[in-house]
Structure formats: structure tokens, C-alpha cells
LUMZASE-174533 format. One line per 3 residues: number of its first residue (from 1); their letters; for each residue x, y, z of N, C-alpha, C. Coordinates in nm, 3 decimals, always signed. Example, Ala and Ser with C-alpha at 12.3 -4.5 7.8 and 13.67 -1.06 7.14 Angstrom:
1> as> +1.319 -0.569 +0.780 +1.230 -0.450 +0.780 +1.320 -0.330 +0.780  +1.285 -0.225 +0.708 +1.367 -0.106 +0.714 +1.290 +0.003 +0.787
% end
This chain:
1> mta> -4.072 +3.228 -1.167 -3.943 +3.295 -1.185 -3.960 +3.446 -1.173  -3.885 +3.511 -1.087 -3.891 +3.656 -1.073 -3.781 +3.719 -1.158  -3.780 +3.853 -1.158 -3.680 +3.923 -1.238 -3.539 +3.895 -1.188
4> stp> -3.527 +3.863 -1.059 -3.395 +3.841 -1.002 -3.355 +3.694 -1.000  -3.445 +3.606 -1.039 -3.416 +3.463 -1.039 -3.380 +3.417 -1.179  -3.268 +3.347 -1.195 -3.231 +3.298 -1.328 -3.334 +3.201 -1.383
7> pqh> -3.339 +3.183 -1.513 -3.430 +3.083 -1.571 -3.399 +2.945 -1.514  -3.498 +2.856 -1.519 -3.483 +2.723 -1.464 -3.365 +2.647 -1.526  -3.347 +2.662 -1.656 -3.237 +2.596 -1.726 -3.157 +2.701 -1.802
10> eir> -3.044 +2.736 -1.746 -2.957 +2.837 -1.806 -2.813 +2.802 -1.773  -2.727 +2.812 -1.872 -2.585 +2.788 -1.847 -2.523 +2.918 -1.799  -2.465 +2.913 -1.681 -2.391 +3.028 -1.627 -2.247 +2.984 -1.607
13> alh> -2.155 +3.066 -1.655 -2.015 +3.025 -1.652 -1.923 +3.146 -1.656  -1.801 +3.124 -1.612 -1.694 +3.221 -1.632 -1.645 +3.201 -1.774  -1.659 +3.304 -1.857 -1.620 +3.285 -1.997 -1.565 +3.415 -2.056
16> tat> -1.484 +3.397 -2.160 -1.429 +3.509 -2.236 -1.483 +3.499 -2.378  -1.428 +3.578 -2.467 -1.473 +3.573 -2.606 -1.436 +3.441 -2.672  -1.337 +3.371 -2.617 -1.290 +3.249 -2.683 -1.290 +3.125 -2.594
19> tvt> -1.305 +3.142 -2.462 -1.296 +3.027 -2.373 -1.409 +3.025 -2.270  -1.428 +2.910 -2.209 -1.522 +2.894 -2.099 -1.453 +2.808 -1.993  -1.475 +2.840 -1.867 -1.411 +2.766 -1.758 -1.508 +2.668 -1.696
22> vyq> -1.461 +2.543 -1.680 -1.540 +2.438 -1.615 -1.457 +2.383 -1.500  -1.523 +2.309 -1.412 -1.455 +2.260 -1.291 -1.465 +2.109 -1.279  -1.357 +2.051 -1.226 -1.352 +1.909 -1.194 -1.267 +1.892 -1.069
25> ayt> -1.279 +1.778 -1.003 -1.198 +1.751 -0.884 -1.141 +1.610 -0.894  -1.013 +1.598 -0.859 -0.942 +1.471 -0.873 -0.856 +1.445 -0.751  -0.797 +1.326 -0.748 -0.695 +1.297 -0.648 -0.574 +1.385 -0.677
28> psl> -0.494 +1.419 -0.576 -0.373 +1.499 -0.600 -0.278 +1.435 -0.702  -0.273 +1.303 -0.704 -0.181 +1.235 -0.796 -0.217 +1.260 -0.942  -0.341 +1.295 -0.968 -0.384 +1.325 -1.105 -0.401 +1.475 -1.125
31> glp> -0.462 +1.540 -1.025 -0.492 +1.682 -1.040 -0.370 +1.772 -1.038  -0.274 +1.744 -0.952 -0.156 +1.830 -0.942 -0.070 +1.829 -1.068  -0.042 +1.712 -1.128 +0.032 +1.713 -1.255 -0.044 +1.785 -1.366
34> aar> -0.177 +1.772 -1.367 -0.257 +1.840 -1.470 -0.242 +1.991 -1.456  -0.248 +2.043 -1.333 -0.234 +2.187 -1.311 -0.092 +2.233 -1.340  +0.004 +2.152 -1.303 +0.145 +2.188 -1.326 +0.177 +2.199 -1.475
37> dgr> +0.129 +2.103 -1.552 +0.164 +2.097 -1.695 +0.063 +2.166 -1.785  -0.054 +2.200 -1.730 -0.156 +2.265 -1.812 -0.225 +2.171 -1.909  -0.214 +2.042 -1.884 -0.280 +1.943 -1.969 -0.299 +1.816 -1.886
40> fpp> -0.395 +1.735 -1.928 -0.421 +1.612 -1.855 -0.312 +1.509 -1.884  -0.260 +1.442 -1.780 -0.152 +1.346 -1.798 -0.202 +1.219 -1.866  -0.110 +1.134 -1.912 -0.150 +1.007 -1.975 -0.237 +0.920 -1.884
43> awk> -0.221 +0.934 -1.752 -0.300 +0.854 -1.659 -0.448 +0.891 -1.660  -0.480 +1.008 -1.714 -0.621 +1.050 -1.726 -0.687 +0.964 -1.832  -0.787 +0.887 -1.795 -0.846 +0.787 -1.885 -0.937 +0.854 -1.988
46> rdr> -0.889 +0.859 -2.108 -0.963 +0.925 -2.216 -1.075 +0.841 -2.273  -1.085 +0.716 -2.232 -1.192 +0.629 -2.281 -1.309 +0.621 -2.184  -1.304 +0.698 -2.075 -1.412 +0.698 -1.977 -1.491 +0.829 -1.984
49> mtw> -1.617 +0.822 -1.941 -1.697 +0.945 -1.936 -1.645 +1.035 -1.825  -1.637 +1.164 -1.856 -1.596 +1.263 -1.757 -1.702 +1.372 -1.753  -1.729 +1.425 -1.633 -1.833 +1.527 -1.616 -1.769 +1.660 -1.583
52> ikp> -1.807 +1.763 -1.658 -1.755 +1.897 -1.635 -1.869 +1.987 -1.588  -1.835 +2.081 -1.500 -1.935 +2.167 -1.438 -1.895 +2.314 -1.452  -1.975 +2.396 -1.516 -1.944 +2.539 -1.525 -1.967 +2.615 -1.394
55> sfl> -2.041 +2.555 -1.302 -2.074 +2.621 -1.175 -1.971 +2.588 -1.068  -1.902 +2.690 -1.017 -1.803 +2.670 -0.911 -1.870 +2.616 -0.785  -1.984 +2.672 -0.746 -2.049 +2.629 -0.623 -2.109 +2.489 -0.635
58> wmm> -2.154 +2.452 -0.754 -2.201 +2.313 -0.767 -2.084 +2.217 -0.753  -1.967 +2.257 -0.804 -1.849 +2.174 -0.786 -1.812 +2.164 -0.639  -1.828 +2.274 -0.565 -1.798 +2.270 -0.422 -1.894 +2.176 -0.349
61> yrc> -2.019 +2.175 -0.392 -2.116 +2.082 -0.335 -2.074 +1.938 -0.364  -2.031 +1.913 -0.486 -1.996 +1.776 -0.526 -1.871 +1.726 -0.455  -1.771 +1.812 -0.438 -1.644 +1.767 -0.381 -1.629 +1.803 -0.233
64> gwg> -1.731 +1.867 -0.174 -1.722 +1.905 -0.034 -1.610 +2.004 -0.006  -1.600 +2.105 -0.094 -1.495 +2.206 -0.081 -1.355 +2.142 -0.090  -1.345 +2.032 -0.166 -1.217 +1.966 -0.182 -1.179 +1.875 -0.067
67> ake> -1.276 +1.840 +0.017 -1.249 +1.756 +0.134 -1.284 +1.610 +0.113  -1.362 +1.579 +0.009 -1.402 +1.441 -0.014 -1.285 +1.359 -0.067  -1.280 +1.234 -0.024 -1.172 +1.146 -0.068 -1.176 +1.128 -0.220
70> gqe> -1.060 +1.142 -0.282 -1.050 +1.129 -0.426 -1.083 +1.255 -0.502  -1.121 +1.361 -0.429 -1.156 +1.489 -0.493 -1.087 +1.605 -0.422  -0.968 +1.580 -0.374 -0.898 +1.680 -0.293 -0.836 +1.793 -0.373
73> tvl> -0.818 +1.773 -0.504 -0.760 +1.877 -0.589 -0.867 +1.928 -0.685  -0.905 +2.054 -0.669 -1.010 +2.113 -0.752 -0.944 +2.189 -0.867  -0.986 +2.157 -0.987 -0.927 +2.218 -1.106 -1.026 +2.309 -1.177
76> ave> -0.977 +2.424 -1.221 -1.049 +2.509 -1.313 -0.989 +2.485 -1.450  -1.069 +2.429 -1.540 -1.020 +2.392 -1.672 -1.078 +2.489 -1.774  -0.991 +2.566 -1.834 -1.033 +2.662 -1.937 -1.027 +2.593 -2.072
79> itr> -1.143 +2.586 -2.138 -1.150 +2.518 -2.266 -1.203 +2.614 -2.373  -1.186 +2.577 -2.498 -1.233 +2.663 -2.605 -1.386 +2.665 -2.610  -1.440 +2.779 -2.641 -1.584 +2.786 -2.658 -1.627 +2.700 -2.776
82> egf> -1.544 +2.691 -2.876 -1.576 +2.607 -2.992 -1.599 +2.462 -2.948  -1.510 +2.412 -2.861 -1.526 +2.275 -2.813 -1.648 +2.259 -2.724  -1.670 +2.354 -2.634 -1.785 +2.350 -2.545 -1.915 +2.352 -2.626
85> dwa> -1.920 +2.439 -2.725 -2.039 +2.449 -2.809 -2.061 +2.320 -2.888  -1.951 +2.260 -2.935 -1.963 +2.133 -3.008 -2.025 +2.027 -2.919  -1.979 +2.019 -2.794 -2.031 +1.919 -2.702 -2.180 +1.942 -2.676
88> lgh> -2.219 +2.067 -2.654 -2.359 +2.098 -2.630 -2.445 +2.063 -2.752  -2.392 +2.091 -2.870 -2.466 +2.064 -2.992 -2.480 +1.917 -3.024  -2.397 +1.833 -2.961 -2.403 +1.688 -2.985 -2.451 +1.613 -2.861
91> ael> -2.515 +1.684 -2.768 -2.553 +1.623 -2.641 -2.697 +1.571 -2.642  -2.720 +1.477 -2.553 -2.853 +1.424 -2.527 -2.878 +1.433 -2.377  -3.004 +1.445 -2.337 -3.036 +1.445 -2.195 -2.997 +1.313 -2.131
94> shy> -2.947 +1.319 -2.010 -2.901 +1.197 -1.942 -3.015 +1.111 -1.892  -3.137 +1.163 -1.895 -3.251 +1.084 -1.851 -3.371 +1.114 -1.940  -3.460 +1.019 -1.947 -3.578 +1.032 -2.032 -3.676 +1.133 -1.974
97> erg> -3.728 +1.219 -2.060 -3.827 +1.318 -2.019 -3.946 +1.313 -2.115  -4.061 +1.279 -2.061 -4.182 +1.283 -2.142 -4.207 +1.426 -2.190  -4.236 +1.442 -2.314 -4.259 +1.575 -2.370 -4.137 +1.632 -2.437
100> vhp> -4.019 +1.579 -2.401 -3.895 +1.621 -2.468 -3.859 +1.518 -2.576  -3.875 +1.390 -2.541 -3.844 +1.281 -2.634 -3.974 +1.218 -2.685  -3.975 +1.175 -2.811 -4.095 +1.110 -2.866 -4.137 +0.988 -2.784
103> dra> -4.038 +0.910 -2.741 -4.064 +0.792 -2.659 -3.933 +0.746 -2.598  -3.941 +0.653 -2.503 -3.822 +0.609 -2.430 -3.723 +0.539 -2.523  -3.772 +0.462 -2.619 -3.683 +0.390 -2.709 -3.600 +0.487 -2.794
106> twq> -3.663 +0.595 -2.840 -3.590 +0.695 -2.920 -3.482 +0.761 -2.836  -3.518 +0.796 -2.712 -3.419 +0.856 -2.623 -3.301 +0.762 -2.598  -3.328 +0.635 -2.571 -3.221 +0.539 -2.547 -3.131 +0.524 -2.668
109> hdl> -3.189 +0.524 -2.786 -3.111 +0.514 -2.909 -3.022 +0.636 -2.926  -3.080 +0.754 -2.906 -3.003 +0.878 -2.922 -2.894 +0.890 -2.815  -2.925 +0.846 -2.693 -2.827 +0.854 -2.584 -2.705 +0.767 -2.613
112> rra> -2.728 +0.648 -2.666 -2.616 +0.558 -2.697 -2.523 +0.618 -2.802  -2.579 +0.695 -2.893 -2.500 +0.753 -3.002 -2.435 +0.886 -2.964  -2.487 +0.953 -2.863 -2.441 +1.088 -2.830 -2.306 +1.085 -2.758
115> par> -2.210 +1.170 -2.799 -2.081 +1.177 -2.730 -2.085 +1.266 -2.605  -2.200 +1.329 -2.580 -2.213 +1.417 -2.463 -2.352 +1.403 -2.403  -2.360 +1.428 -2.271 -2.486 +1.418 -2.199 -2.509 +1.544 -2.117
118> vqw> -2.630 +1.593 -2.120 -2.669 +1.709 -2.042 -2.748 +1.662 -1.920  -2.710 +1.712 -1.805 -2.783 +1.684 -1.682 -2.803 +1.815 -1.607  -2.924 +1.837 -1.560 -2.956 +1.960 -1.486 -2.979 +1.926 -1.339
121> dpe> -2.898 +1.982 -1.252 -2.909 +1.958 -1.109 -2.934 +2.090 -1.038  -2.996 +2.086 -0.919 -3.022 +2.210 -0.846 -2.893 +2.289 -0.821  -2.893 +2.417 -0.856 -2.779 +2.503 -0.827 -2.766 +2.518 -0.676
124> rdl> -2.648 +2.561 -0.630 -2.620 +2.571 -0.487 -2.578 +2.713 -0.450  -2.602 +2.749 -0.323 -2.558 +2.878 -0.273 -2.428 +2.860 -0.194  -2.383 +2.965 -0.128 -2.257 +2.959 -0.054 -2.259 +2.855 +0.058
127> hld> -2.377 +2.823 +0.107 -2.389 +2.722 +0.213 -2.414 +2.583 +0.153  -2.409 +2.577 +0.020 -2.431 +2.455 -0.057 -2.574 +2.403 -0.045  -2.665 +2.494 -0.010 -2.807 +2.459 -0.008 -2.864 +2.472 -0.148
130> rlp> -2.971 +2.398 -0.175 -3.035 +2.399 -0.306 -3.097 +2.535 -0.337  -3.085 +2.576 -0.463 -3.153 +2.694 -0.513 -3.266 +2.649 -0.605  -3.362 +2.736 -0.633 -3.480 +2.694 -0.710 -3.459 +2.689 -0.861
133> yrs> -3.335 +2.692 -0.906 -3.308 +2.679 -1.048 -3.191 +2.584 -1.066  -3.164 +2.547 -1.191 -3.073 +2.437 -1.220 -2.935 +2.480 -1.265  -2.842 +2.387 -1.250 -2.704 +2.406 -1.293 -2.668 +2.294 -1.389
136> lql> -2.593 +2.326 -1.491 -2.556 +2.228 -1.593 -2.440 +2.139 -1.549  -2.457 +2.010 -1.574 -2.344 +1.917 -1.576 -2.337 +1.863 -1.717  -2.218 +1.854 -1.771 -2.202 +1.806 -1.907 -2.110 +1.685 -1.907
139> gla> -2.165 +1.570 -1.942 -2.087 +1.447 -1.948 -2.026 +1.428 -2.085  -1.899 +1.397 -2.089 -1.827 +1.379 -2.214 -1.778 +1.235 -2.224  -1.804 +1.171 -2.336 -1.760 +1.033 -2.356 -1.704 +1.018 -2.498
142> gea> -1.625 +0.913 -2.517 -1.576 +0.882 -2.651 -1.501 +0.998 -2.714  -1.546 +1.038 -2.832 -1.480 +1.145 -2.905 -1.475 +1.275 -2.825  -1.584 +1.307 -2.755 -1.589 +1.431 -2.678 -1.487 +1.431 -2.565
145> srr> -1.473 +1.318 -2.496 -1.378 +1.307 -2.386 -1.235 +1.325 -2.436  -1.203 +1.261 -2.544 -1.066 +1.271 -2.600 -1.037 +1.413 -2.648  -1.134 +1.474 -2.715 -1.113 +1.610 -2.764 -1.102 +1.710 -2.651
148> yad> -1.179 +1.688 -2.545 -1.171 +1.774 -2.427 -1.029 +1.774 -2.370  -0.974 +1.655 -2.353 -0.842 +1.642 -2.291 -0.729 +1.690 -2.381  -0.739 +1.664 -2.509 -0.624 +1.684 -2.597 -0.637 +1.797 -2.699
151> ewt> -0.758 +1.851 -2.717 -0.776 +1.957 -2.815 -0.836 +2.085 -2.757  -0.936 +2.069 -2.671 -1.010 +2.187 -2.625 -0.944 +2.257 -2.508  -0.866 +2.185 -2.429 -0.810 +2.244 -2.307 -0.707 +2.351 -2.339
154> vai> -0.727 +2.469 -2.284 -0.637 +2.582 -2.304 -0.546 +2.600 -2.182  -0.602 +2.583 -2.063 -0.525 +2.601 -1.940 -0.593 +2.525 -1.827  -0.515 +2.483 -1.729 -0.567 +2.415 -1.612 -0.506 +2.479 -1.488
157> rdv> -0.590 +2.522 -1.395 -0.542 +2.585 -1.272 -0.590 +2.506 -1.150  -0.507 +2.499 -1.050 -0.544 +2.439 -0.923 -0.612 +2.547 -0.839  -0.743 +2.534 -0.819 -0.816 +2.635 -0.742 -0.854 +2.582 -0.604
160> tpl> -0.785 +2.477 -0.559 -0.810 +2.424 -0.425 -0.788 +2.530 -0.317  -0.679 +2.608 -0.323 -0.661 +2.714 -0.222 -0.777 +2.814 -0.221  -0.828 +2.849 -0.337 -0.942 +2.940 -0.344 -1.065 +2.876 -0.279
163> are> -1.089 +2.749 -0.308 -1.203 +2.679 -0.248 -1.194 +2.680 -0.096  -1.076 +2.655 -0.044 -1.058 +2.651 +0.101 -1.074 +2.790 +0.164  -1.025 +2.892 +0.094 -1.038 +3.028 +0.146 -1.185 +3.070 +0.154
166> ihe> -1.259 +3.041 +0.046 -1.401 +3.076 +0.045 -1.476 +2.998 +0.153  -1.442 +2.870 +0.167 -1.508 +2.787 +0.267 -1.483 +2.841 +0.409  -1.362 +2.881 +0.436 -1.330 +2.935 +0.569 -1.407 +3.063 +0.596
169> lvr> -1.422 +3.147 +0.496 -1.499 +3.270 +0.512 -1.646 +3.239 +0.540  -1.700 +3.141 +0.468 -1.839 +3.101 +0.490 -1.857 +3.049 +0.632  -1.765 +2.966 +0.676 -1.774 +2.909 +0.811 -1.763 +3.018 +0.918
172> agr> -1.692 +3.125 +0.885 -1.677 +3.235 +0.981 -1.793 +3.334 +0.974  -1.889 +3.305 +0.885 -2.004 +3.393 +0.873 -1.979 +3.515 +0.787  -1.867 +3.518 +0.718 -1.831 +3.635 +0.636 -1.875 +3.609 +0.491
175> tea> -2.004 +3.598 +0.472 -2.056 +3.559 +0.341 -2.032 +3.665 +0.233  -2.031 +3.791 +0.271 -2.007 +3.896 +0.172 -1.865 +3.886 +0.118  -1.768 +3.863 +0.207 -1.629 +3.848 +0.165 -1.613 +3.721 +0.083
178> asa> -1.683 +3.614 +0.121 -1.676 +3.489 +0.046 -1.733 +3.506 -0.094  -1.846 +3.574 -0.103 -1.911 +3.596 -0.232 -1.822 +3.676 -0.326  -1.745 +3.770 -0.271 -1.658 +3.855 -0.353 -1.547 +3.776 -0.419
181> llp> -1.515 +3.659 -0.365 -1.407 +3.577 -0.421 -1.455 +3.477 -0.526  -1.587 +3.462 -0.539 -1.640 +3.365 -0.634 -1.608 +3.405 -0.778  -1.583 +3.308 -0.865 -1.566 +3.339 -1.007 -1.690 +3.410 -1.061
184> ees> -1.670 +3.504 -1.151 -1.781 +3.582 -1.204 -1.851 +3.505 -1.316  -1.951 +3.429 -1.278 -2.025 +3.349 -1.374 -2.145 +3.428 -1.426  -2.162 +3.429 -1.556 -2.272 +3.500 -1.619 -2.335 +3.411 -1.724
187> pyp> -2.457 +3.443 -1.770 -2.523 +3.359 -1.869 -2.435 +3.338 -1.992  -2.427 +3.213 -2.033 -2.342 +3.177 -2.147 -2.424 +3.184 -2.275  -2.381 +3.264 -2.372 -2.458 +3.279 -2.496 -2.435 +3.162 -2.591
190> lpk> -2.539 +3.083 -2.609 -2.529 +2.970 -2.701 -2.533 +3.018 -2.845  -2.458 +2.952 -2.933 -2.466 +2.987 -3.074 -2.608 +2.966 -3.126  -2.650 +3.049 -3.216 -2.784 +3.039 -3.272 -2.805 +2.901 -3.333
193> gtp> -2.916 +2.840 -3.295 -2.948 +2.709 -3.351 -2.895 +2.591 -3.273  -2.820 +2.615 -3.165 -2.770 +2.503 -3.086 -2.887 +2.430 -3.021  -2.905 +2.300 -3.051 -3.020 +2.226 -2.997 -2.994 +2.173 -2.857
196> lpv> -2.975 +2.264 -2.760 -2.947 +2.222 -2.622 -3.070 +2.156 -2.562  -3.060 +2.028 -2.524 -3.177 +1.961 -2.467 -3.200 +2.004 -2.323  -3.323 +2.035 -2.293 -3.359 +2.071 -2.155 -3.480 +1.991 -2.111
199> apa> -3.492 +1.974 -1.980 -3.609 +1.909 -1.925 -3.719 +2.011 -1.906  -3.844 +1.970 -1.893 -3.950 +2.067 -1.866 -3.922 +2.147 -1.740  -3.972 +2.269 -1.734 -3.942 +2.360 -1.624 -3.984 +2.304 -1.489
202> aa> -4.082 +2.218 -1.487 -4.129 +2.165 -1.360 -4.042 +2.052 -1.307  -3.941 +2.008 -1.383 -3.859 +1.893 -1.343 -3.775 +1.928 -1.222
% end
């Protein structure tokens, strides 16, 4: 890691003193009503696991700039930092890591009980190529999923037009202009004592 390279496992996000922005992508039939009303509609299944991503570019990689079927509407969901911190504090790694967990059985037991899951995936650049450090995905299930939808959400915006504008600039080779439009993501300060699970740096 150099001075200009982020740590291998670091949460970077657009955040204020009270909120943090995460990204998801849905079908227009679900995403558009959510953006219009500023809350998830009843059709949003609160009993299923949902994955939120603080990285705009990782979301673009996942949804193909909003072009993948079923992910045509990209949402920026502003949630309370209190809720985000609660999820991180109650999370378990989504996969077993020797050296992080005492043994596989303990990890499986803890994972079944955890309302949130942490997964670290390679961060992406404007061309959606892999970067040498990781980006957080946070899976929410059960209590965490319900609280995310009905308690933590402060605002929901449709950022599909922004995704398409940035994508067009990238395709035109105007990477500097594209970069200027990206959300300003910076290291997210975890509350002291938050037991955020991470995989070894070599993972």
C-alpha cells in the first residue's frame, strides 16, 4: 500500500454528520415509486436479504451503468449513520476466513445469528476495472432489512440519469469530466469500538 492507495479494507462513502449514502438498483416498477415517495413501497420485500453498497462505481459495475435487466433504476439511498453503524456493529463476514474466525463451525453459528453480513469485493475505477483494494458490500437481513426500509431511510434519489451521463463521458474518453461528476466518497469514520469484521489483507 502506498501513500496514495487506500487501505485494503476501508469504507469510503458519501456521508454527512448524520447520514451516509448507499446505492442499490431495481426494476423501474420498484425503483421509481421508491424515488418518488422517498421510501420503499410495500412491494419491497422486507423479509429478504438486501445488499447495500457505499461505492457508486462498484454499483455501476454490478448494474452495468443501469443497463442490466432488473437493475435499470439506480437509487441513492440516504440512511442514518446510526442505522449504518448498528448494522456494521452486528455484522459477520459473509465467508469463512482462517485467522479471523476460531473455526468454521463458530463462523457458521455467528453468521446464522447475524442480521448483517460484510463482504469485501475489489473496488472499481471509471472503466469498471478492478482496483488493488476492496469495497464494502453490506447485506441486511431480518431485523436489519426491516429497519433499513422503515426506520433508517432518510431520502431516496433516482441517480440513473447521473449514471448514464458519467457512462457517456467515459465512453467518449472524457474521464476527467466523468470523474468530476462522481459522488465525493471519503473514508467513513467508524464509531470507536465498532467490531467491523475484515478479511486478512492478502484476501
